[in-house]
Backbone as a chain_set.jsonl record, in Angstrom:
{"seq": "MGATTFAAALFLSGCGTDGGSLGSFDQEFDLDGVYNDSASKQAVSSEEGVESGLLAAWVPAGGTNVQLQQRSTGQERLFTMDYEGDLPETCTAIHVPGEPSALELESAYASDERTKDMDPAEIVEFRTLEADWWPEGAEEMTTDLCGRWWVHQEDGKLYAFAPDTEGVANKVMEERAQ", "coords": {"N": [[-26.303, -7.695, 58.788], [-23.729, -7.465, 56.658], [-21.321, -9.652, 54.977], [-18.91, -8.286, 54.894], [-18.739, -6.34, 56.036], [-19.416, -7.25, 58.961], [-16.534, -8.997, 59.133], [-15.134, -6.737, 59.415], [-15.692, -5.546, 61.763], [-15.055, -7.805, 62.836], [-12.002, -7.624, 62.962], [-11.5, -4.695, 63.808], [-12.166, -4.901, 66.262], [-10.528, -6.011, 67.642], [-10.837, -8.686, 67.99], [-9.721, -12.376, 69.431], [-7.359, -14.29, 71.042], [-4.838, -14.14, 70.869], [-3.982, -10.775, 71.071], [-4.817, -9.807, 68.744], [-5.971, -9.884, 65.428], [-8.497, -9.89, 62.762], [-7.732, -12.819, 60.023], [-4.383, -12.844, 58.522], [-1.163, -11.913, 59.84], [0.079, -10.069, 58.14], [-2.324, -8.74, 56.647], [-3.92, -6.146, 54.948], [-5.822, -3.905, 55.132], [-7.765, -1.347, 53.394], [-9.271, 0.99, 54.296], [-11.15, 3.008, 53.509], [-8.658, 4.277, 51.384], [-7.458, 4.957, 53.773], [-4.462, 4.79, 56.269], [-3.095, 5.888, 58.519], [-4.759, 5.584, 60.781], [-6.151, 5.012, 63.695], [-7.034, 3.561, 66.627], [-8.161, 3.765, 69.898], [-8.39, 1.904, 73.18], [-9.659, 0.758, 76.584], [-8.912, -1.386, 79.405], [-10.291, -2.777, 82.669], [-8.745, -3.964, 84.441], [-5.227, -6.091, 84.025], [-6.169, -9.213, 82.718], [-8.983, -9.341, 82.158], [-8.508, -7.666, 79.775], [-7.218, -9.819, 78.487], [-8.67, -11.852, 78.474], [-11.067, -10.401, 76.788], [-10.283, -10.671, 74.695], [-8.418, -7.783, 73.67], [-5.845, -7.966, 74.834], [-2.683, -9.745, 74.412], [-1.806, -13.389, 75.257], [0.09, -13.649, 76.582], [0.674, -11.598, 78.228], [0.945, -10.3, 81.487], [-1.068, -11.502, 84.556], [-2.949, -8.871, 87.225], [-2.064, -6.417, 86.217], [-3.436, -3.461, 86.033], [-5.788, -0.348, 85.246], [-5.407, -0.19, 82.16], [-4.316, 0.935, 78.765], [-4.83, 0.961, 75.498], [-3.587, 1.73, 72.331], [-4.165, 0.896, 69.178], [-3.602, 0.553, 65.442], [-6.066, 0.731, 63.101], [-5.692, -0.665, 60.221], [-3.691, -1.97, 60.111], [-1.02, -3.801, 62.045], [-0.049, -2.977, 63.664], [0.389, -2.332, 67.698], [0.42, 0.057, 70.498], [0.658, -0.411, 74.222], [-0.288, -0.048, 77.645], [0.168, -0.413, 80.982], [-0.667, 0.061, 84.536], [1.995, -1.885, 86.637], [3.522, -4.151, 88.295], [5.182, -6.002, 88.751], [6.49, -9.405, 87.701], [7.851, -10.193, 84.416], [6.188, -13.159, 82.522], [8.011, -15.879, 81.572], [7.736, -16.432, 79.629], [8.839, -14.306, 78.015], [12.03, -12.785, 76.89], [15.123, -11.425, 77.402], [16.754, -8.826, 75.99], [19.976, -8.437, 74.45], [20.942, -6.055, 74.612], [19.486, -2.932, 75.997], [16.946, -1.288, 74.314], [17.475, -1.743, 71.682], [16.905, -4.631, 70.293], [18.697, -7.043, 68.411], [18.832, -8.084, 65.377], [19.256, -11.298, 65.662], [17.918, -12.04, 67.836], [15.313, -10.445, 67.331], [14.209, -12.021, 65.326], [14.305, -14.823, 66.853], [12.139, -13.921, 68.624], [10.049, -13.324, 66.87], [9.308, -15.607, 65.72], [8.536, -17.279, 67.924], [5.828, -16.228, 68.108], [2.787, -16.488, 67.467], [1.449, -14.744, 65.144], [3.439, -13.474, 63.428], [5.319, -15.885, 63.149], [5.57, -16.953, 60.411], [6.95, -15.386, 58.939], [9.606, -12.826, 57.677], [11.771, -11.963, 59.269], [12.449, -9.536, 58.495], [10.276, -7.935, 57.169], [9.132, -6.844, 58.928], [8.611, -3.728, 60.684], [11.467, -1.579, 62.899], [10.602, 0.408, 63.967], [8.003, 3.316, 65.52], [4.932, 4.233, 64.452], [2.535, 5.027, 65.587], [0.545, 7.214, 67.829], [-0.103, 7.965, 71.214], [-1.528, 9.788, 74.277], [-0.818, 9.142, 76.212], [1.617, 7.556, 75.945], [5.166, 7.825, 76.519], [7.311, 9.63, 75.18], [9.712, 7.592, 73.12], [9.379, 4.926, 74.202], [9.866, 2.817, 73.083], [12.042, 2.712, 72.626], [13.254, 1.97, 74.581], [13.015, -0.771, 75.272], [13.311, -3.419, 77.199], [12.996, -6.167, 76.999], [11.786, -9.061, 75.199], [8.314, -10.275, 74.316], [7.377, -12.237, 72.249], [6.159, -11.035, 69.431], [6.014, -8.409, 70.918], [7.595, -5.488, 72.071], [9.115, -4.704, 74.953], [8.555, -3.255, 78.331], [10.026, -2.068, 81.579], [8.973, 0.421, 83.824], [8.873, 2.569, 86.599], [6.269, 1.629, 88.128], [4.743, 0.828, 85.728], [4.221, -0.898, 82.782], [4.991, -1.046, 79.408], [4.155, -1.845, 76.762], [5.213, -2.32, 72.559], [3.926, -3.597, 69.784], [5.378, -3.553, 66.475], [4.408, -2.69, 63.423], [3.815, -4.13, 59.899], [6.227, -3.873, 57.265], [5.095, -2.659, 54.993], [2.42, -1.152, 55.567], [3.084, 0.026, 57.48], [5.47, 1.958, 55.623], [2.874, 3.339, 54.507], [1.445, 4.924, 56.222], [3.466, 6.431, 56.494], [3.687, 7.52, 54.174], [1.17, 9.258, 53.939], [1.527, 10.994, 56.392], [3.481, 12.371, 55.109], [1.794, 13.953, 52.971]], "CA": [[-25.244, -7.029, 58.688], [-23.262, -7.666, 55.608], [-20.544, -10.139, 55.927], [-17.405, -7.729, 54.957], [-19.05, -5.262, 57.776], [-18.995, -8.036, 59.8], [-15.473, -8.813, 59.127], [-14.262, -5.296, 59.478], [-16.167, -5.464, 62.612], [-14.329, -8.369, 64.472], [-11.195, -7.463, 62.814], [-11.577, -3.568, 64.45], [-12.426, -5.505, 67.643], [-8.941, -6.83, 68.405], [-10.81, -9.874, 68.552], [-8.683, -13.137, 69.093], [-6.358, -14.627, 72.116], [-3.321, -13.498, 70.959], [-4.572, -10.005, 71.178], [-4.664, -9.514, 66.999], [-7.196, -9.528, 64.695], [-8.948, -11.912, 61.889], [-6.797, -12.655, 59.392], [-2.996, -12.792, 58.677], [0.153, -10.524, 60.139], [0.144, -8.564, 57.253], [-3.317, -8.381, 55.617], [-3.859, -4.6, 54.423], [-7.174, -3.494, 55.23], [-7.554, -0.389, 52.651], [-10.756, 2.204, 54.997], [-11.156, 4.353, 52.412], [-7.219, 4.718, 51.527], [-6.476, 5.563, 55.217], [-3.517, 3.93, 56.766], [-2.889, 6.324, 59.575], [-5.948, 5.734, 61.629], [-5.736, 4.029, 64.986], [-8.798, 3.535, 67.631], [-7.657, 3.465, 71.571], [-9.461, 0.789, 74.079], [-8.942, 0.457, 77.492], [-9.501, -2.347, 80.495], [-9.897, -2.078, 83.988], [-7.693, -5.562, 84.586], [-5.196, -7.151, 82.779], [-7.304, -10.015, 82.901], [-10.22, -8.409, 81.662], [-7.992, -7.569, 78.855], [-6.494, -10.833, 77.99], [-9.639, -12.166, 78.035], [-11.983, -9.722, 75.758], [-8.49, -10.687, 73.664], [-7.675, -6.863, 73.463], [-4.372, -8.299, 75.194], [-1.883, -10.751, 73.696], [-1.85, -14.051, 75.652], [1.324, -13.23, 77.278], [0.208, -10.438, 79.398], [0.573, -11.071, 83.071], [-2.328, -11.098, 85.818], [-2.298, -8.059, 87.71], [-1.99, -5.292, 85.778], [-4.605, -2.418, 86.046], [-5.455, 0.657, 84.327], [-5.069, -0.621, 80.754], [-4.425, 1.359, 77.709], [-4.425, 0.538, 74.205], [-3.746, 2.374, 70.748], [-4.29, 0.215, 67.909], [-3.539, 0.8, 63.808], [-6.948, 0.218, 61.754], [-5.54, -0.838, 58.786], [-2.556, -3.195, 60.061], [-1.141, -4.765, 63.573], [0.981, -2.019, 65.294], [-0.046, -1.602, 68.405], [0.791, 0.228, 72.001], [-0.271, -0.745, 75.504], [0.376, 0.517, 78.855], [-0.601, -1.115, 82.248], [0.017, -0.082, 85.958], [1.904, -3.141, 86.707], [5.129, -3.948, 89.207], [5.267, -7.668, 88.902], [7.649, -9.808, 87.032], [7.141, -10.366, 83.264], [6.474, -13.958, 82.319], [8.644, -16.465, 81.62], [7.949, -16.675, 77.78], [9.609, -13.235, 77.53], [13.356, -12.969, 76.767], [15.424, -9.987, 77.936], [17.59, -8.672, 75.029], [21.033, -8.217, 75.54], [21.032, -4.153, 74.869], [18.108, -2.551, 75.631], [16.321, -0.685, 73.074], [18.503, -2.408, 70.364], [16.85, -5.922, 69.859], [19.236, -7.431, 67.772], [18.365, -9.32, 64.148], [18.997, -12.781, 66.107], [16.603, -12.036, 68.888], [14.171, -10.587, 66.651], [14.194, -13.509, 64.798], [13.523, -15.635, 67.809], [11.143, -13.6, 69.291], [8.939, -13.396, 66.201], [9.266, -17.284, 65.524], [7.785, -17.416, 69.238], [4.207, -15.419, 68.072], [1.919, -16.952, 66.254], [0.937, -13.932, 64.341], [4.609, -13.417, 62.943], [6.263, -17.16, 63.009], [6.288, -17.558, 59.497], [7.07, -14.242, 58.277], [10.398, -12.813, 57.398], [11.4, -10.862, 60.174], [12.823, -8.17, 57.942], [9.275, -7.466, 57.066], [8.759, -6.501, 60.407], [9.531, -2.295, 60.819], [11.154, -1.371, 64.45], [10.092, 1.737, 64.563], [6.641, 3.192, 65.931], [4.191, 5.273, 63.589], [1.261, 5.162, 66.534], [0.873, 8.351, 68.593], [-1.241, 8.423, 72.455], [-1.232, 11.069, 75.02], [-0.244, 8.277, 77.534], [2.703, 6.553, 75.409], [6.192, 8.346, 76.495], [8.461, 9.485, 73.524], [10.818, 7.016, 72.519], [9.078, 4.019, 75.586], [10.078, 1.352, 72.489], [13.778, 2.645, 72.336], [13.732, 1.596, 76.233], [12.782, -2.01, 75.391], [14.119, -4.976, 77.763], [12.468, -7.466, 76.847], [10.699, -9.318, 73.662], [7.339, -11.265, 74.099], [6.419, -12.541, 71.366], [6.032, -9.688, 68.551], [5.833, -7.339, 71.565], [9.04, -5.007, 72.795], [8.59, -4.388, 76.209], [9.849, -2.68, 79.18], [9.036, -1.812, 82.719], [9.564, 1.476, 84.427], [7.936, 3.487, 87.567], [5.55, 0.983, 88.051], [4.485, 0.579, 84.511], [4.623, -1.996, 82.251], [4.976, -0.854, 78.269], [4.308, -2.734, 74.679], [4.855, -2.15, 71.613], [3.851, -4.876, 68.158], [5.446, -2.99, 65.592], [3.894, -2.954, 61.914], [4.568, -4.498, 58.428], [6.846, -2.162, 56.472], [4.053, -2.133, 53.823], [1.329, -0.675, 56.458], [4.335, 1.669, 57.966], [5.226, 2.937, 54.642], [1.371, 3.514, 53.519], [1.478, 5.866, 56.982], [4.652, 7.884, 56.443], [3.528, 8.172, 52.657], [0.216, 9.435, 53.975], [1.999, 11.996, 56.998], [3.93, 13.811, 53.955], [1.127, 14.691, 52.374]], "C": [[-24.112, -8.171, 57.351], [-21.319, -8.459, 56.084], [-19.125, -9.198, 55.672], [-17.564, -6.917, 56.112], [-18.637, -6.082, 58.857], [-17.43, -8.866, 59.904], [-14.605, -7.909, 59.529], [-15.239, -5.425, 60.516], [-15.372, -6.393, 63.825], [-12.715, -7.692, 64.1], [-10.717, -5.393, 63.925], [-11.79, -3.896, 66.239], [-11.286, -5.5, 68.132], [-9.099, -7.978, 69.144], [-10.042, -11.335, 68.421], [-7.663, -13.293, 70.583], [-5.081, -14.041, 72.445], [-3.146, -12.015, 70.791], [-4.494, -9.361, 69.443], [-5.902, -9.252, 66.665], [-7.395, -10.42, 63.361], [-7.511, -11.419, 60.653], [-5.042, -12.668, 59.381], [-2.151, -11.41, 59.039], [-0.12, -9.215, 58.947], [-0.575, -8.435, 56.509], [-3.447, -6.816, 55.945], [-4.79, -4.445, 54.032], [-7.157, -2.176, 54.182], [-8.916, 0.441, 53.409], [-10.353, 3.504, 54.065], [-9.567, 4.786, 52.214], [-6.623, 5.271, 52.817], [-5.783, 4.977, 56.054], [-3.791, 4.829, 57.858], [-4.168, 6.874, 60.504], [-6.072, 4.881, 62.522], [-7.566, 4.375, 65.717], [-7.881, 2.795, 69.486], [-9.082, 2.562, 72.595], [-8.506, 0.67, 75.383], [-9.692, -0.82, 78.085], [-9.272, -1.694, 81.813], [-8.506, -2.882, 84.259], [-6.766, -6.401, 83.4], [-5.708, -8.47, 82.178], [-8.429, -10.116, 82.419], [-9.413, -8.756, 79.957], [-7.317, -8.566, 78.02], [-7.739, -11.673, 77.593], [-10.757, -12.06, 77.313], [-10.857, -10.288, 74.649], [-8.134, -9.818, 72.653], [-6.263, -6.843, 73.745], [-3.794, -9.417, 74.823], [-2.161, -11.77, 75.025], [-1.059, -14.04, 76.607], [1.577, -11.998, 78.654], [-0.111, -10.784, 80.502], [-0.81, -10.76, 83.596], [-1.719, -10.111, 86.341], [-2.336, -6.661, 87.79], [-3.182, -4.26, 86.056], [-4.372, -0.989, 85.216], [-5.037, 0.436, 82.689], [-5.515, 0.085, 79.73], [-4.237, 0.906, 76.363], [-4.782, 1.291, 73.011], [-3.574, 0.945, 70.136], [-4.342, 0.926, 66.605], [-4.91, -0.319, 63.791], [-6.844, -0.629, 61.217], [-3.868, -2.023, 59.261], [-2.146, -3.377, 61.538], [-0.346, -3.861, 64.471], [0.161, -1.893, 66.407], [0.688, -1.19, 69.756], [-0.107, -0.047, 72.902], [0.467, -0.746, 76.932], [-0.475, -0.126, 79.73], [0.06, -0.648, 83.355], [0.507, -1.469, 86.063], [3.415, -3.429, 87.401], [5.29, -5.382, 89.697], [6.252, -8.138, 87.609], [7.029, -10.203, 85.104], [7.439, -12.311, 83.035], [7.074, -15.052, 81.444], [9.123, -17.018, 79.912], [8.687, -15.464, 77.395], [10.901, -13.406, 77.523], [13.959, -11.802, 76.815], [16.652, -10.146, 76.619], [18.978, -7.917, 75.854], [21.269, -6.367, 75.308], [19.921, -3.786, 74.836], [17.741, -1.009, 74.473], [17.126, -0.857, 71.874], [18.128, -3.829, 70.433], [17.952, -6.214, 68.747], [18.498, -8.563, 66.219], [17.861, -10.507, 64.709], [17.656, -13.361, 67.229], [15.126, -11.66, 68.435], [13.591, -11.548, 66.338], [13.338, -14.555, 65.628], [12.24, -15.107, 67.78], [10.152, -14.081, 68.527], [8.538, -14.884, 66.093], [8.275, -17.63, 66.348], [5.717, -17.269, 68.718], [3.827, -16.543, 66.86], [1.423, -16.351, 65.425], [2.206, -13.62, 63.664], [5.299, -14.47, 62.799], [6.406, -17.152, 61.573], [6.376, -15.993, 58.659], [8.698, -13.745, 58.268], [10.906, -11.476, 58.245], [12.049, -9.319, 59.339], [11.75, -7.495, 57.236], [8.906, -6.797, 57.759], [9.723, -5.025, 60.448], [10.171, -2.383, 62.547], [11.339, -0.18, 64.761], [8.365, 1.612, 64.833], [5.807, 4.413, 65.175], [2.98, 5.726, 64.746], [1.534, 6.128, 67.533], [-0.644, 7.698, 69.903], [-0.899, 9.267, 73.532], [-0.142, 10.624, 76.014], [0.691, 7.446, 76.803], [4.132, 7.864, 75.306], [6.772, 8.247, 75.476], [9.158, 8.708, 73.862], [10.966, 5.984, 73.632], [9.671, 3.081, 74.566], [11.378, 1.51, 72.448], [13.743, 2.415, 73.664], [13.657, -0.207, 76.367], [13.851, -2.906, 75.96], [13.903, -5.931, 77.555], [12.082, -7.631, 75.46], [9.854, -10.213, 74.285], [6.111, -11.529, 73.046], [7.132, -11.151, 69.985], [6.36, -8.515, 69.148], [7.377, -6.803, 72.283], [8.343, -4.402, 74.117], [9.494, -4.218, 77.443], [9.184, -1.97, 80.227], [9.411, -0.415, 83.333], [8.349, 2.302, 85.133], [6.851, 2.724, 87.838], [4.879, 0.73, 87.043], [4.683, -0.325, 83.661], [4.42, -1.379, 80.469], [5.284, -1.481, 77.353], [4.319, -2.487, 73.871], [5.131, -2.939, 70.795], [4.191, -3.7, 67.435], [4.657, -3.67, 63.799], [4.685, -3.623, 61.15], [5.313, -3.354, 57.663], [5.422, -1.49, 55.333], [3.183, -1.211, 54.881], [2.215, 0.586, 56.781], [4.673, 2.793, 57.074], [4.101, 3.724, 54.067], [1.419, 5.17, 55.005], [2.376, 6.734, 56.729], [4.089, 8.301, 55.45], [1.891, 9.547, 53.212], [0.595, 10.76, 55.447], [2.555, 12.714, 55.991], [3.029, 14.163, 53.012], [0.673, 15.831, 52.695]], "O": [[-23.942, -9.389, 57.382], [-20.492, -8.108, 56.926], [-18.192, -9.52, 56.408], [-16.732, -6.794, 57.011], [-17.704, -5.786, 59.603], [-17.264, -9.403, 60.999], [-13.475, -8.165, 59.944], [-16.246, -5.416, 59.808], [-15.119, -6.13, 65.001], [-12.177, -7.202, 65.093], [-9.676, -5.192, 64.551], [-11.552, -3.131, 67.173], [-11.084, -4.891, 69.183], [-8.477, -8.43, 70.106], [-9.682, -11.577, 67.269], [-7.291, -12.245, 71.111], [-4.488, -13.659, 73.454], [-2.042, -11.77, 70.304], [-3.966, -8.262, 69.276], [-6.752, -8.617, 67.289], [-6.694, -11.362, 62.991], [-6.783, -10.443, 60.475], [-4.516, -12.452, 60.473], [-2.373, -10.255, 58.674], [-0.385, -8.013, 58.97], [-0.142, -8.029, 55.431], [-3.126, -6.333, 57.031], [-5.063, -4.657, 52.851], [-5.964, -1.869, 54.186], [-9.83, 0.354, 52.588], [-9.588, 4.468, 54.033], [-9.204, 5.706, 52.947], [-5.562, 5.888, 52.915], [-6.502, 4.434, 56.893], [-4.911, 4.609, 58.319], [-4.485, 8.017, 60.833], [-6.116, 3.728, 62.094], [-8.595, 4.997, 65.456], [-7.321, 1.766, 69.863], [-10.306, 2.692, 72.581], [-7.282, 0.549, 75.445], [-10.717, -1.296, 77.597], [-8.59, -0.725, 82.147], [-7.389, -2.366, 84.259], [-7.135, -7.029, 82.407], [-5.543, -8.622, 80.968], [-8.866, -11.256, 82.262], [-9.639, -9.707, 79.208], [-6.861, -8.237, 76.925], [-7.815, -12.147, 76.46], [-11.475, -13.025, 77.055], [-11.14, -9.926, 73.507], [-7.765, -10.087, 71.511], [-5.485, -6.055, 73.207], [-4.584, -10.356, 74.923], [-2.719, -11.197, 75.961], [-1.505, -14.472, 77.67], [2.373, -11.775, 79.566], [-1.128, -11.424, 80.769], [-1.55, -9.896, 83.124], [-0.497, -9.973, 86.284], [-2.517, -5.901, 88.742], [-4.099, -4.963, 86.481], [-3.329, -0.568, 84.715], [-4.177, 1.187, 82.229], [-6.721, 0.13, 79.484], [-3.152, 0.342, 76.219], [-5.94, 1.508, 72.654], [-2.902, 0.042, 70.635], [-5.086, 1.905, 66.55], [-4.985, -1.489, 64.167], [-7.62, -1.571, 61.376], [-3.245, -2.69, 58.435], [-3.031, -3.07, 62.336], [-0.08, -3.986, 65.667], [-0.902, -1.311, 66.189], [1.529, -1.979, 70.188], [-1.325, -0.02, 72.726], [1.523, -1.306, 77.23], [-1.64, -0.408, 79.449], [1.28, -0.807, 83.392], [-0.264, -2.354, 85.69], [4.396, -2.852, 86.93], [5.49, -5.757, 90.852], [6.663, -7.377, 86.733], [5.855, -10.421, 84.805], [8.536, -12.813, 83.281], [6.484, -15.12, 80.366], [10.063, -17.565, 79.334], [9.25, -15.572, 76.306], [11.203, -14.349, 78.254], [13.342, -10.919, 76.218], [17.268, -11.171, 76.327], [19.155, -7.314, 76.912], [21.868, -5.689, 76.142], [19.178, -4.09, 73.903], [18.407, -0.033, 74.124], [17.344, 0.107, 71.141], [19.127, -4.506, 70.676], [18.018, -5.223, 68.019], [17.812, -9.582, 66.307], [16.711, -10.925, 64.58], [16.931, -14.344, 67.378], [14.083, -12.177, 68.835], [12.586, -11.998, 66.889], [12.227, -15.018, 65.37], [11.323, -15.594, 67.119], [9.389, -14.959, 68.931], [7.403, -15.238, 66.412], [7.252, -18.171, 65.93], [4.759, -18.002, 68.965], [4.346, -17.099, 65.892], [0.777, -17.04, 64.635], [1.668, -13.255, 62.619], [6.286, -14.163, 62.13], [7.581, -17.383, 61.284], [5.631, -15.783, 57.702], [9.279, -14.462, 59.083], [10.586, -10.31, 58.015], [11.962, -8.192, 59.826], [12.078, -6.47, 56.638], [8.186, -5.898, 57.323], [10.946, -4.959, 60.33], [9.576, -3.063, 63.383], [12.074, 0.271, 65.639], [7.617, 0.658, 64.623], [6.165, 5.565, 65.42], [2.565, 6.881, 64.66], [2.598, 6.053, 68.149], [-1.731, 7.207, 69.598], [0.316, 9.437, 73.638], [0.852, 11.185, 76.472], [0.506, 6.276, 77.138], [4.211, 8.655, 74.366], [6.9, 7.221, 74.808], [9.503, 8.823, 75.038], [12.068, 5.826, 74.157], [10.2, 2.184, 75.222], [12.039, 0.494, 72.234], [14.765, 2.988, 74.04], [14.123, -0.833, 77.319], [14.95, -3.138, 75.456], [14.673, -6.813, 77.934], [12.016, -6.712, 74.644], [10.451, -11.092, 74.908], [4.905, -11.311, 72.929], [8.244, -10.644, 69.842], [6.862, -7.595, 68.503], [8.134, -7.56, 72.891], [7.281, -3.786, 74.205], [10.609, -4.69, 77.665], [8.115, -1.376, 80.083], [10.623, -0.262, 83.181], [7.278, 2.63, 84.622], [5.964, 3.573, 87.747], [3.913, 0.112, 87.49], [5.822, -0.738, 83.88], [3.202, -1.269, 80.323], [6.437, -1.745, 77.011], [3.171, -2.108, 73.639], [6.308, -3.281, 70.683], [3.453, -2.731, 67.612], [4.528, -4.805, 63.342], [5.882, -3.824, 61.359], [4.965, -2.18, 57.54], [5.016, -0.36, 55.062], [3.706, -0.101, 54.785], [2.073, 1.76, 56.438], [4.465, 3.991, 57.267], [4.292, 4.638, 53.266], [1.419, 6.33, 54.592], [2.048, 7.92, 56.74], [3.813, 9.5, 55.489], [1.834, 10.647, 52.663], [-0.311, 11.592, 55.466], [2.112, 13.86, 55.906], [3.519, 14.777, 52.064], [-0.028, 16.462, 51.903]]}, "num_chains": 1, "name": "protein.A"}
């Protein structure tokens, strides 16, 4: 396996304790010019997901039926799991549900290894990923920020959305417009 193939395999696997990928947050991989590409992954439990690097380290134990959709060329992620417990203390409630303020985003992103050195203006505030199991507009119901993750709980499920960088999100939107 060549070095490039190995690096791409690691990137796509989501390896890492932060549920992220190889390289810097805003690294843009051009896989044949296709930015609007994503992969679905699952885990039986949140513990399995965190241990494997599929989920971020903040994700609480006790979750089941984990489903994740991740951008293959960027950092956007959606995930849900069955979970009725509390969020960890590292998560912070936002003042207005669904509308984190610039100050709330700046503080949350500064606490996340993936985004701590970024200008929050470089990270979009909208979703481009799609998944059958993700309710339309779920990211607009955000009640807490867990690092770069926008999170809310409803009807025994935890929903989490990590937005992408402006550069990747714009490329996705350009591809969709063609």
